[in-house]
N, C-alpha and C positions, 0 to 999 in steps of 0.2 A: 642775061644774068644766069639763066639756067645752064648755058654752056660753060660759063665761067665756074659755076659751082661744081659741075661735073668734072672739069679739068682739075680744079683745086682738090677734089676728092682723091685724085690720083697721087697726091703728094703727102708726105708726112715727115716729121722731124725725128730722126733717130739719134739717141744719146748713148746707146750701148752697141757693142759689136759681139759677134759670136766668140771671138777670142777673149773679150773682157768677161763674158759669162763663164767660160771655161776657166779663165784665170781666177775668177772669184771663188769657184768651187775648189780649185787646187790650193788657192791661198788659205781658205778656211781649214782644209785638211792639214796643210803644212803648219799653220798656226797651232792647231790642236796638238800635233806631234811635238811642236816646240815647247808648248806649255808643259807637256808631260816629260820633257827631257830630264829634269832632275831625278826622275824615277828609273829611267833607262839609260841615261848617259853618265858622265863623270864630271867632276868639278872643273877639269881642264877644258872640256867642251863649253861649259857655262861661261868661263872666263873669256874664251874666244868670242862667244856670241855677244857678251856684254861689250867688249872692246869694239867689235865691228858695228854694233848697234849705235854706239856713241858717234862713230864716224858717219854712219848713215843718217842719223838724225841731224847732225851738223850739216852734212852735205845737202839734205833735203831743204833745210832752211836757207842755206847759202844759195841754192838753185832758185828758190822762191824769190830771194832778194835780187840776184843778178840775172838769172836766166829768164825770169818773168817780169821782174820789176825794173830791170835795166840798171840797177845800182851795184856796180862791181866794187865790192869791198875786199880789201886785203887786211882788214883789222878786226874781223869778227871773233878772233881769238880773245879779244877783250872780254867778251861775255862768257866764253868758256872759262876763263880764269875767274871772273866774278862769280859764276855759278859754283865753281869748286871752292873758292874761299868762303863764300857765304854759307855753304854746306858745313864747313869746318867751324865757322863762327857760331852758327845756330846750334850745332850739335855739341861742340866742345865748351863753348862759353856760356850758352843760355840753356843747355840741358834739353833742347828739343829732340824728339826722337829722330835718329839719323835718317831713317827712311822717309819720314814726313818732311824732313829738311830738304829733300831733293826738289820737290815742286816749289817749295817756299823760296829756295835759293834761286831757282829759275825765274820766279816772279819778281824777286828783288832785282835780278839782272835786267829784266824787262822794264822795270820802273826806272832804273838808271839810264836806260836807252833813251828816255824822253829828254833829259837835259843834254845828253850826248848828241842827239839828233840836231839840237839847236846849233851846234858847232859844225858838224859834218855836212849838214844840208845847205850850208852857205857855199859849199864847194861843188864843182861839177866835173864830170868825166874823170880824167886821171888825177886831178886835184882831190876829188872825193875819195878815191882809192887811197892816196897817200895820207889824207886827213884821218881816215879810219885807222890806219896803221899808227899814226902819231897818237891817237886816242888810246890805242892798246898799249903803247909804250908808256904813256902817262900812268895808266892803271898799274902797269908792272912796277914802275918806280915807286908808286905810292905804297903798294903792298910789300915791296922789298925793304921799305923803311919802317915797317910796323914791327917792332921787336916782340910784341905780344904774340905775333903769328910766325915767329921764327926768323923774321927778316929775310935776307937773301937766301938763306939755306932752307927755308920752308918749315913746315910742321907736319905732324901726323894726326890722323883722325882717331883720337883716343876714345871717343864716345862709343865705339863698337866693341870695346874690350870685354864687356860682360855678356856679349851675345855669341852663342856657339858659332863656329866657323861655317858649319853646314847650313844653319839657318840664315846667316848673313849672305852667303853665296846664293842661296835659293831665292831669297826676297830680292836681292840685287838683280838677279837674272830676270825675274818676272817684271820688275820695274823697267828693265831695259826693253823687254818685249812690248810692254805697254807704251813706252816712249816711241818705239818704232811705229806702232799702230796709230798712235796719236799724230805723229809727224806726217805720215803718208795720208791718213784720213783728213787732216787739216788742209794740206796742200790740195788734195783732190777735191775736197768740198769747196774750197775757195775758188779754184779755177773753173769749176762747173757753174759758178754763180755769176751774177751781174758784176760782182766785185772782180772776178777773174777777167771778164771782158774789159773792164776799166783798166786793170793792171797791164794787160797786154797792149792796150791802146797807148798807155803812158810809155811803155817800153819802146814802142815804134816811133812815137812822136809826142812829146809833152805838149807842144804848142797845139797840135791838132786835137789832142785829147781834151785840153782845156777849152778849146773852141766849141767842143760838143757838150760842154756842161759838166765835165768830170772834175771833181775836186782833187787836183793833182797832189797838193801838199798833204792833205789828210790821208789819201790813199797810200802815198809813199811812207808816211809816218806809221800807219798801221802795219804795213809790211815790215818796216825796219824793226818795230817793237816785237812783232811775232817772230821774226828771224832771231832777234836777240834772246827772246824767251827760249826758243829751241836750242840756241847755242849754250845758254845757261843750263838748260836741262841736260844736254850732252856732257857739259863739264862737271856738273854735280854727280851724275851717274858714273863718269869715268873715275873721279877721285873717291867716290864711295867704294868702288871696286879696288882702286889702287892703294887706298889707305894713307897715302902721303902726297903732299902738294908743295910745290916750290914756284916762286913767281916766274923764273926763267922758262920753265916748262909749261906752266899753266897759261901764260900769256905769250908763249913762243909762236913765231910765225909759221912753224911747221904745221900747226893745226890747219891754217888756211891753205898752205901750200899743198898738203895732202888732199884737202877737200877740193881744191881747184882741179887737181889731177883726177880725182874720182868723178867729178861732174863733167869734165871735158872729154875724158875717154868714154864715159858712158853715154853722154848726150845732154848738153845743156839745153834747158827749156823743155825738158820732158820729165815725167815722173819716173818712168822706167829706167832712164839713164843713170841717175845716182844709185839706184839699186844694183844695176849691172856693174857699174863702176866700183861700188863698195865691195862686191864679191871678188872682182878682179884685183882690187887693192889688197884685200885680205889674203888672197892666194899668193900674190907676189911678196907681201910682207912676211907671210908665214914661211916661205921656202927660200927667200933670197935676201932677207934683211941682214943676215950674218956677214954679207959681203961689204957692209959698211958704206963708204963713199961710192963704191962702184954700184951699189944698189940704188943710191939716190941718182947717180948719173943715168942709170938705166931707166928709172922712172921718168926722168926729164926727157930722154930721147924718145921713149915710147909715147909720151904726151905730144911731143913735136910731130912725130910721124902720124899720129891719129888726127891731129888738128890739120895738118897739111893735106893728108889723103882723104880723110873723112871729116869734113868740117862740122857735120851734125853729130859726130861721135858714132860709136858702134851701134847703139840702139837707133839712132837716127837713120843709119844706113839700112838696118834690118827693117825698120818700120816703113821706109820708103820702098824697099824692094818687095816686101810681102804685104803691104798695107795692114800691118799688125799694130793694134792699139790695145794694150792690156788695161790702161787707164784712160779711156777716151774722154777728153774734155771739150772737144769740138762738137758743134752741131752739124749733123749730116742730113742733107735733104734727100729723102728716099722717094723715088718715082716708081709707083706700082701700077701696072695696067693689066687687068685680067684679060687673058686671051687664050681660051682653051687650057686654062690652068697654068699658063705661063706667067712668070713674074719678071719684070724688068726693073732694075734699080739704077739710079744715077745718084752718086753721092759726091759731096764736096764739103770740105771743111768750112766752117763758118764761125 
């Protein structure tokens, strides 16, 4: 027993890496600089950050749903549209503060996800993906036929009319930053918990996970509702900045198409992947979107090349090559043996 205790003392569980510690310091510095951007930047920069933040939040939630939960949805734009429309309803029709309406609209989108899940969870695999798209189309048709909200042509967010432009842009920008921190922190916290282990087990095999005592239905429902809340939050923020909403755009499949592009090229099933993918998407959108259909064709070709050549995405290739983990969620077994000051480590994901 003494020998066993001595040997066991040479092992410990490591949850952080040197890269993650450095990334944490750099991230705090970048966040502080970003918070102060309204005082040293311009409104154009703030609008760019808000737009890419919306796509990043949506991508993080879609990656949680599909990359970790194994539920590939092509209809999550349903909750983007719901978030945007309920922002308008709460602010324009009920007089709720437009900025307070953002999280409230996201919460309503999450509540609607409960009855929606009763329909889509009856389907599996490709049928689930198509079912989510059908649900999004149903919501689009419903709002397109509500004349009080402008019908098919949409409506404007008039509740912001009395707020100075500079104030509106500044608060919207800070809300977008808070949404990004919330989305990344939520996913990171979930994946480092027992819930994250259950989720990845379900992704690998629902039957095996259930045989180990995991409540598969409840776990999938929680993830679906959280992803819907994040999508609603992204939609409410986007239309708070855009000031106008229409059903064809708000419930358009382009939201999910662009998000799938972001997640696939960055690296599905990682936290760093959607962040890298969102930055790449912003760069391509910023400098090549004027090419119209050729731009979309280019995005598709780039996604195909990345998927074929780098199945784990750009960040997956980087992480594998350099063992780099900025957001480590795995448990790593560290073997330490003192020998004239020398330390040996053996690590493995767990």
